[in-house]
N, C-alpha and C positions, 0 to 999 in steps of 0.2 A: 243831509247825507248824500254824497254824489251817486248818480245813477250808474249802475253797472251795465255795461253793454253786453248783449247776448253773444255767446261764442259762435263763430262761424264754423259750419260743418265742412270737413275735408275728408276725402276718401283715400284709402290705401289699397291698391291692387298688388298682390304678391306679398301679402302680410306674413306668410309662413316661411319665407326665406330670411336669411340673416339681416339684410338691409331693411326689409319690410318690417321685421320684428323690432329692429332698432328704432324705426320710425314710430311704431305704435308705442314703444316704451317712452320715447321722448315727448311725443304729442299728448300722451296721457296727462302730463303735468304742464302743458302749454297754457298760458293764461288767457289766450284769445281764440283758440280753436278747439273743436271737438272732433276726434278721429272716428271715422266709420270704416269698417272693414268691407272691402269689395271682393266678392267671390267671382273670379273670372274663369275658373276651371270647371269642367263638367263633373269632376269628382270632388269639388270643393266642399261638399257637405262633410267629407271625411277629414278635411284639414284640421289640424290642431289649432288651438289658440296660439297667437304669437308667443315666441319664447319669452320667458321672464315677465309675462303679463300679469299684473296684480288683480285686475278685474276684467270681466267679460265686456267686450265692446259690441255695439250694434253691428250686425252684418246685413248687407243687402247685395243683390246681384249687380255685377259690373256691366250694366247696360245704360245707354243714354236715358232711357225712361226712368230708371231707378235713380240715377244721378240727378236728373232734373227734378224728380219728385221729392228727393231728400234735400234739395236746395244746396248741393255741394258747391262751394266756391272754387275749389281746386281739387285735383286728383293727382296723387303720386302713383307712378308706375314703377314699382320695384320688381320688374319682370324682365325676362330675357328679351333680347333685342327683337326677335321675331314676334314675340307677343306684344311688345310696345308698338311695333309697326302696325299691328292690327287694331289695338285698343286706342291709340292716340287720336285718330280721326273721329272715333265714336265719342270719346270723352269731350273733345273740342266741340263736336256737334251738339252736345248737351248744354253748352254754354259755360262749362267749367274750364278754368285754366289747367294746364298740365305741367307737372315737373316729372321728367322721365329720368330714371336712374340708370338706364341701360346705355349701350353705345349706339343706339339706333339713330340718334339725331345730333351726334357730337361733331361730325365732320361736315364741311360746308357744301360739298359737291358729291353727287352720286358716283362720280369716277373715283374719287378718293375713298369713298366707302367700299366700293367694289374691290379696289386694290388691297385694302387692309383687312376687310371682313370676308373676302372671297365669295361674295354673292351680290346679286343686284339689289338695289334699294327700291322698296315697294312704294315709298311715299316721297319722291324727290321734291315735290312742292313744299312739303312740311320740313324737309331737310334744309331747304333754302331759307325758310321762315324762322326756324328755331333759334333762340338766343342761347349762347353758351354761358352757363351759370357759374362762373368763377367770380364771386362778388368783388374780390379785391382788385380785379382788373376789368370786369364787365358790368359793374353796378348800374351804369346809366341805362343799359339796354334791357335790363330784367323787368322793371315795373311795367313797361308797356307791352311786354311779350305775352302772347297766348300760350306758347309752348316754350318751355325752358329745359335745356338739356344739361343735366347735372354732370359735372366732369368726372372722369375716372379717378380712382384713388391715387395711382402713381402720378398722373399728370398734375394733380392738385399740389402734392408736395414738390414735385420737380419744378413746376412753373413758379410757385411762390419763392423757390430758392434761386432759380436761374434768371427770370425776367428782370429783376432789379439790377443784376450785373450787366445785362445787355443794354438796358436803358441808360446805365451810367457809363457805357463804353469802357468797362473795366476788364474785359476778357480779350486775350490774344486769340481771336477766333480761328486763325490759321492753325493753331495748335489743337483745336477741338475741345469739346467738353465731354467728360466721362461721367455718366450717372449710374451708379451701382445701387440698385433698389431691392430691398428685402421686405417681404410681406408675410404676415400671419396667414394661416390656412383658411380662415373665414373669407378671405378675398376671393377664393375659388368658388364660393357659393355653397349652399347646403346640400345640393344633389350629390349622392354618394358616387365616388369614383376610386379606382385603384390608386391613382397618384396621390390622393389626399387621405387615404386610409391611415389609421394610426400606425400600423407596422411600417408603412412606407415613409412616413413623415418623422416619427419619433427618432431622435438621435441622428438626424440626417439634415443635409442642406443641399438643395439642388437648384440648378439654373434651368430656365425654360423660356421658350419663344425667343431665343436669341436672334437678334437682327430682324425680327418680324413681329414684335409685340404690337398689338392693336392700339396701345396707348402712345406709341411714338408720334403719330400725326397730331395728336392733341398737344403734345409738348411743343412741337414745331409751330402749331397754330398760334399759341399764346406767347411763347418765349421769344419768337423772332429769329430762331436759329434755322439754318438750312439742314436738310437731312445729312449731308456730308460732314456737318460740324458736330454731330451728336452721336455718341456711343452709349446705348442704353441697354442694360441687362438686368433682368429680374430674377430673383431667387426666392425660394419658398422656405420660410423659417418654421421650425417646429414649435410655434406658439399659436394661440387662437386668434389674436388680433394685433394690429399695429403695423406701421410701415416706417422703416428707417432707410433714408436715401443718403448716400455719400457722394458728393459731386466734386470732381477734380477739374481744375482749370489752371491756366497760366495768365499772368498779367504783367505788362510792362509799365503800366501807369501807377498802380498802387504801390505804396511804400511801407505799409504797416497793417497789422490786423485791425488797428483802430480805424484806419481809413475804410477798410473793407466793411467793418461792422456799422460804420456811419452810413453807408449806402442803405443798409437794411433799416437802421433806426429811423432815418429820414423817410424812407418809402412807406414804412408801416407804423408811423407815429400815431395815426388816427384809426388804425385797424384793430378792432376788438379781439380778433381771433388769431393774430400772429404775434408770437412772443420771441423777441430777439435776445439771445443770451449774451452776457458780458464776456470779454476776452478771458480765456482760460477755462471756460465752462462749455460743455457740449450737451445737447439734449439726449434723452433715451426714451424708450417706449413707455416705461412705467409712468412718466410724467404727463403723457398725453392720452393714454388709454382711457376711454369712456368720457373724453372731453371733445370739444369742437376746436381745439387749438392746433395750430401748426407751430412747432418750436424750431427755431433756427439758430445754429451756432457756427462759428468759423475759426479756422486756423490759417495763418499766412506766414510764409517764409520770404522775407524781404530780399535775401541774397539771390535766390533762384526764381522768384516771382511765382512760386507755386502756391495755389490757394485750395483749401478744402472746406466745403460747406456740408454740414450735417443737418438734415431736415427730418422731422418726425411728425406723424399724424396717427390717429386711430382710423384705420381703413373703413370702419363701419360708421364713424361719426363724421369727422371733417372730410373723410374720403367717400362718404355716401349719405347717410340719413341726416346728419347734422347740417351738412352743406345744403342738402335739399330743403331743410327747414329754413335756413338762411334765405334761400331763393323764394320759398313760400312767403316768408315775412315781407320781403321786398315786393313781391308780386301783389300781395293783398294790402299793401300800405301799412304794415305793422312795424314796430321797432325791430330792427334786424337781429338784435340779440335775444328777442323774446323766446323763452323756452329753452335757451341754450346756455345761459349764465346763471 
């Protein structure tokens, strides 16, 4: 009988938020790791168990001593950016790798962080060190990194849809690309606010952060676009989860939707979490929610050269916790799909 390897222990800070709770739910059934809840708040004793948790998980304090004592291989920071900036150096000092789900380490320079986040970066040396964790495009840099910055939910779908077009030189870039992005309310986090209250969201649709969304520089970083070539607008859907992005572009080179879809089929042929739809079919939220898939469909008008891409993900899974587990699997030398398929 083959010997069963012991599970590695990994920590979750921020487990009472939506992304942290999703991490706990997914990791509970992971074949290779055992999640431990890390209490980082002074009032954490009053924190509830993660949402939808079927059993109580071990809790320890989120300190280097506790992380070292529990032998945690990796720590997830499902925390606000300012909290991640404080905790990341401590967790790294304990010897654990870190996957950060906030925006604290996504941009490569302190100057860009200051421009988009409107505050100074407190850990510029870690900002320069962090690996950007979009596995489909950054897989080689993730296993050797100590600190992995999990992408934002909107840039995940946008870059998976846009970058293959740029790589294939299929876009008339002078005409620009428009990305119309809609998200469920859980993307705003669990902290109560007027904007995300039931009466404000129900039977409503609203745009926000127009021309100044913090996810714009992430799209530019990976896609290869210049800021002047991208129009990106986000809207809040009256649903709990899911992202649907509709991307509009023009092409002089492409002649048919078949040629367009072939770009995606070739690029993602070996990617387990990207599904390319056949011509005449477009994805929707229901097919991706509670999965780690990004679904992509396309329409193309050969006479005008207008193309439309529809990309969908679950903002809490492929847009947050699921992708973080992909990164964990790569960082710890585990099968990338473990715990996700």
